[in-house]
C-alpha positions in Angstrom: -12.8 -16.4 1.4 -10.7 -17.4 -1.7 -8.2 -20.5 -1.8 -5.6 -19.5 -3.8 -5.8 -22.2 -6.3 -1.8 -23.7 -5.9 -3.3 -23.5 -1.6 -6.3 -25.4 -3.0 -4.8 -28.4 -4.8 -1.9 -28.7 -1.2 -5.3 -28.8 0.4 -6.1 -31.8 -1.9 -3.4 -33.9 -1.7 -3.0 -33.3 1.9 -6.5 -33.9 3.8 -6.9 -37.2 1.8 -3.5 -38.4 3.5 -5.0 -37.2 6.7 -8.6 -37.6 6.7 -7.8 -42.0 7.5 -6.2 -41.0 10.6 -8.8 -38.0 11.4 -11.8 -40.3 11.3 -10.8 -43.2 13.7 -11.2 -42.9 17.2 -13.2 -40.3 19.4 -15.0 -37.0 18.8 -12.2 -34.2 18.3 -12.9 -31.8 21.1 -13.0 -28.0 20.2 -12.7 -26.5 23.6 -14.0 -22.7 24.1 -12.3 -20.7 26.7 -16.1 -19.1 27.4 -19.4 -20.0 28.8 -22.3 -21.0 26.4 -24.2 -18.3 24.6 -20.6 -16.1 24.2 -19.3 -14.7 21.0 -16.6 -17.2 20.5 -19.1 -20.3 22.0 -22.0 -18.9 18.8 -18.9 -19.1 16.7 -17.5 -22.2 17.5 -20.8 -24.3 16.5 -20.7 -22.9 13.6 -17.3 -23.7 12.4 -17.9 -26.7 14.0 -20.7 -28.0 12.1 -19.5 -26.8 8.9 -16.5 -28.6 9.3 -16.9 -31.8 10.2 -17.8 -32.5 6.7 -14.6 -31.6 5.6 -12.6 -33.2 8.1 -14.5 -36.4 8.2 -15.1 -36.2 12.2 -17.4 -35.2 14.3 -16.3 -32.2 16.7 -17.3 -32.0 20.2 -17.4 -28.2 21.3 -16.9 -28.1 24.9 -17.3 -25.3 27.4 -14.2 -24.6 29.7 -14.8 -20.5 30.9 -13.3 -21.5 34.5 -10.3 -18.7 35.5 -11.4 -16.4 32.4 -10.5 -19.1 30.1 -7.2 -20.0 30.9 -7.9 -23.6 31.8 -9.2 -24.3 28.6 -6.2 -23.2 27.0 -4.0 -25.3 30.0 -6.0 -28.4 28.9 -5.0 -27.8 25.0 -1.4 -27.0 26.2 -0.7 -30.3 28.0 -3.0 -32.5 25.7 -1.2 -34.7 23.4 0.0 -33.1 19.9 -1.7 -35.2 17.9 -4.5 -32.5 16.8 -7.5 -34.8 18.4 -7.9 -31.8 21.1 -8.0 -28.3 19.8 -8.6 -24.4 21.4 -10.9 -21.9 20.2 -8.7 -19.1 21.1 -9.4 -15.4 21.0 -8.1 -12.2 22.2 -9.0 -13.1 25.8 -6.4 -15.9 26.3 -4.5 -15.4 24.0 -3.3 -11.8 24.2 -5.5 -9.7 27.4 -5.0 -12.4 30.2 -0.9 -12.0 29.6 -1.2 -8.7 31.2 -3.6 -9.6 34.3 -2.4 -12.8 35.1 1.0 -12.7 36.5 1.6 -16.6 36.9 -0.2 -17.9 33.8 -0.4 -21.8 34.1 1.2 -22.0 30.8 3.3 -20.4 29.0 1.0 -19.2 26.3 3.5 -17.9 23.8 5.3 -21.0 23.8 2.7 -23.5 24.5 0.3 -23.0 21.8 0.8 -22.2 18.5 -2.4 -20.9 15.7 -3.9 -22.9 13.3 -6.6 -20.7 11.4 -8.5 -17.6 12.0 -12.1 -17.2 12.0 -13.0 -13.8 11.9 -12.6 -10.1 13.9 -15.6 -8.5 16.0 -15.7 -5.4 17.1 -17.1 -4.7 20.4 -20.0 -2.0 21.1 -21.4 0.2 23.9 -24.6 -1.2 24.9 -27.6 0.3 27.5 -30.4 -1.2 28.2 -33.3 -0.4 25.8 -34.9 1.3 28.0 -32.3 3.9 28.8 -33.3 7.9 28.1 -29.6 7.8 26.4 -30.0 7.6 22.8 -26.1 8.5 21.8 -23.1 8.4 23.6 -22.9 12.2 24.5 -25.9 11.8 26.6 -24.8 8.9 28.1 -21.7 10.4 29.2 -23.6 13.9 30.3 -25.5 11.6 32.8 -22.9 10.0 33.8 -20.9 12.8 34.8 -23.4 13.8 37.0 -22.0 11.2 39.3 -24.1 9.2 41.6 -24.2 5.0 42.0 -23.7 3.3 38.6 -23.0 -0.4 37.6 -21.1 -1.6 34.8 -20.8 -5.1 33.5 -18.5 -7.3 31.8 -17.9 -10.9 31.1 -15.3 -12.5 33.8 -11.5 -10.8 34.7 -8.8 -10.3 31.8 -11.7 -11.0 28.9 -12.3 -8.3 26.4 -15.3 -7.2 27.6 -14.0 -5.9 30.5 -10.4 -4.8 29.0 -12.3 -2.2 27.2 -15.3 -1.4 29.5 -11.9 -0.4 31.2 -10.3 1.8 28.9 -13.5 3.5 27.9 -14.1 4.5 31.2 -10.5 6.1 31.6 -10.0 7.9 28.4 -13.8 8.8 29.1 -12.7 10.2 32.9 -15.7 8.7 34.9 -13.2 6.6 36.9 -14.6 7.5 40.8 -15.3 5.7 43.4 -19.4 4.8 43.0 -18.6 3.5 40.0 -18.1 0.1 40.0 -17.6 -2.6 37.6 -19.4 -5.9 38.3 -17.8 -9.0 36.3 -19.5 -11.3 35.1 -19.4 -15.6 34.8 -20.4 -14.8 31.2 -20.5 -11.9 29.1 -24.4 -13.5 28.4 -24.9 -13.5 31.9 -24.0 -9.6 32.0 -26.3 -8.7 29.0 -29.1 -10.2 31.1 -28.9 -7.9 33.0 -28.6 -5.2 30.9 -31.9 -5.8 29.3 -33.2 -5.8 32.8 -32.1 -2.1 33.9 -29.7 -3.6 36.3 -26.3 -2.7 34.3 -25.9 0.9 33.2 -23.5 0.3 30.4 -21.3 -2.7 29.3 -19.4 -3.6 26.0 -20.2 -6.6 24.5 -19.4 -8.5 21.0 -21.3 -7.4 18.0 -21.9 -10.5 17.3 -24.1 -11.5 20.7 -25.4 -7.9 20.8 -26.0 -6.8 17.4 -29.6 -9.7 17.8 -30.7 -7.8 21.0 -30.2 -4.3 19.4 -32.5 -5.5 16.2 -35.2 -6.3 18.6 -35.3 -3.6 20.7 -33.8 -5.3 24.4 -30.7 -3.4 24.1 -29.6 0.3 22.7 -25.5 0.2 20.9 -24.7 4.0 20.9 -21.6 3.2 19.0 -19.2 0.5 17.3 -15.5 0.5 19.0 -13.9 0.1 15.2 -12.1 2.2 12.9 -15.2 1.9 10.0 -18.8 1.1 10.5 -20.1 -2.2 10.2 -21.5 -3.4 7.2 -23.8 -5.6 9.0 -25.0 -2.6 10.6 -24.3 1.1 8.8 -26.6 3.3 11.0 -24.4 2.5 13.8 -21.6 5.1 14.4 -18.4 4.1 15.3 -17.0 5.2 19.2 -14.7 7.5 17.4 -17.8 9.5 15.5 -19.5 9.4 18.4 -16.7 11.7 20.6 -13.9 9.2 21.6 -10.8 9.9 19.8 -9.0 6.6 18.8 -11.1 4.6 20.8 -11.0 0.8 19.8 -11.4 -2.6 20.5 -12.0 -5.8 19.3 -11.8 -9.8 19.7 -10.8 -12.6 17.5 -12.0 -16.3 17.4 -8.9 -18.6 15.9 -8.2 -22.1 16.1 -5.0 -23.4 18.2 -3.4 -26.4 19.4 -0.4 -27.9 21.3 2.9 -26.4 20.0 4.1 -29.6 19.3 1.9 -30.2 16.3 3.4 -32.3 14.0 3.8 -30.4 10.4 1.7 -32.6 8.0 -1.1 -32.8 10.9 -1.1 -28.6 11.5 -1.4 -28.7 8.0 -4.4 -30.8 7.3 -6.0 -29.3 10.1 -5.1 -25.5 8.5 -6.1 -26.9 5.5 -9.8 -28.5 6.9 -10.8 -25.5 8.9 -9.8 -22.6 6.0 -11.9 -24.7 3.6 -14.9 -25.2 5.9 -14.7 -21.1 6.3 -14.4 -20.3 2.7 -17.9 -21.7 2.2 -20.1 -18.9 1.3 -22.8 -19.9 3.5 -20.4 -19.6 6.6 -19.1 -16.6 5.5 -22.5 -14.8 5.1 -24.0 -15.5 8.4 -21.0 -14.5 10.4 -21.2 -11.3 8.0 -24.8 -10.8 9.0 -23.8 -11.0 12.7 -21.3 -8.1 12.6 -17.6 -10.0 11.9 -15.1 -8.7 9.8 -13.3 -11.9 7.7 -10.0 -12.3 6.9 -9.7 -11.8 2.9 -7.4 -14.9 2.3 -6.6 -18.0 4.8 -3.5 -17.2 6.7 -1.1 -20.1 7.3 -0.4 -21.3 10.6 3.3 -19.6 10.6 1.0 -16.4 10.0 -1.6 -17.1 12.6 1.2 -17.4 15.1 2.8 -13.8 13.6 -0.6 -12.5 14.4 -0.6 -13.6 17.6 2.9 -12.1 18.8 1.8 -8.4 16.7 -1.3 -8.2 18.9 0.6 -9.2 21.9 3.2 -6.3 21.3 0.4 -3.4 20.6 -1.7 -4.8 23.8 0.1 -5.6 26.7 2.0 -2.3 27.1 -1.6 -0.5 26.9 -3.2 -2.8 29.0 -0.1 -2.5 31.6 -0.8 1.0 31.7 -4.3 1.1 32.2 -5.7 0.6 35.1 -8.1 -2.4 36.3 -9.7 -1.5 39.7 -13.1 -0.6 38.4 
């Protein structure tokens, strides 16, 4: 990620002013709305390690997966707007959950604001490494024969759940003996998939690829318009026969809506500087991430959130979620 010269000069002017305030007191809290080992947790810890040196602060990554991550959103929304408590916000909490929880603890659209975009991660369709299906048509052929099937996901309302539900509907698999098993975390679901207790699930490419490469699972399709540069041998779901089927999550840094402009700008510059470092960019790309070409401003991050809600909420409300 290349920061324009003018932006870099702005960062140089802002960070010296902000550093003394950021260096005081307890560690900064970066609250992750998912369990340890999930996509967001993995990326948050990589970013926190890089950003500590930039912000001159210790960053404490804190997992808060309760209520499909909405407790994390609530904690950040109600925190003092001083930049000391931030959210590692994903598509699940900042978009998907708005369609599934009729009475969320906070109005996400007005209580949380964006600071920096981190990455986008496509979902991938996974089966056990010992499953007989070598491709999507083989899996669908077996599933359409009927019989008990259990598929897994992370918590209700997370992207792994939403994309799995859309797959079941679009593939015409919805029936009484097809059972959805939500887990406290997608990592736990993946463990049961590897053990053969689940037939299939969708997971983030970032956490699924290491298991695929090790032969513990087999990825049958990538829910993206183009193949992953990190795994160019894997077909997209569209290539495998699911017309228009895409689905991904994304990670971002967010904070309380009332963050003062100087602190908001300093935090954005700090995290964007960390995200621009070649080592971190390379690591995230190798793990299956899609990275922004340049650092969007906080206002652009907020606009991205709004577009995602406009795109996804009508689709989610029209998709049956009983399975």
